[in-house]
N, C-alpha and C positions, 0 to 999 in steps of 0.2 A: 207489057205496058203500052198504052195508047201513045200515039205520036205527041199529043199535047202534054201528056204527063211526063214523058221522057224529056221534052223540051223544057218544061218547068223545072224538073229535077236538075237538069244540066245547068240551068241558070242559077239555081240555088247553090249547087256545088261550087260553081265559079265564084259566087259572092262569098261563100263560107271560107274560101281559101285566101281571102283578103284580110286586112287588119283594120277594120272600122267597127263602129258601134253596131251598124246594121249587120256586118259580117258575123259579129259575136252572137247576135240574136238568131241569125239564120243557122249558124253552126249549132247552137243550142237546140234548135228545132230538129235538125237532121240527126244530131247525136242522140237525141231522145228516142229516135226510131232505131238507131244502130244498137244502143245498149243503155237504156235509161238507168239501170241499176248502177253501172259504173260511170256513166258520163253525165248523169243528172237528167231531170225532167225538163219540161218546157213550160215556162210561165206564159199563159195565154195573153196576159197584159203586154207582153213583148210585141205582140202584133201592132200595138199602137205606136211603136217606135221604129217601124220600117215603112218604106214607101208602099203605096197602094199596090203597085205592080208586084212587089215582093210578097205582100200578103196574099194576093191572088194566086201566085205560084205556090205558096204554102198550102192554100186551100186545095189546089189541084193535086198536090203531092199527098196531102192528107187523105183525100178521096181515093187516090191510087193505093195508098198503104192499106186502107180498109178493104179495097177490092181484091188486090193481088195476094194479100196475106203472106208476105215474104219480107225478109230482111234485105237491106240493100246489097249485101254481098251475093245473095242468091239471084239478084237482078244484074250482076256484072259490075257493081259499083264498089267492090271491096277495097281496091287500091285508093280510090278517091276518098272514101270514108276514113281509111287509115291515115291519109294525109291530113284530113280535117282533125282527127283525134290528136295527131302529133302537134298540130298547130295550136289547138285550143285546150287540150287536156294532157299536157306533158307529164 
């Protein structure tokens, strides 16, 4: 991962671990990458409900996902994503 991609992903993970409307949307975005079949997809209209800086981080991470072609656990984010799953998809 490039530095800016890792920084964007770290910010999104931190947001997803909170309990706000924006956190729910960020968690949905990240969990669609983790396992869309079990955790649900991501509604692109949810981009309208998050701050511009969060949208920019999502766009950065989306580009990273397309480029690296790996799941988050393969990139060392397994524990963080398990935490997000347990918080949002009990």
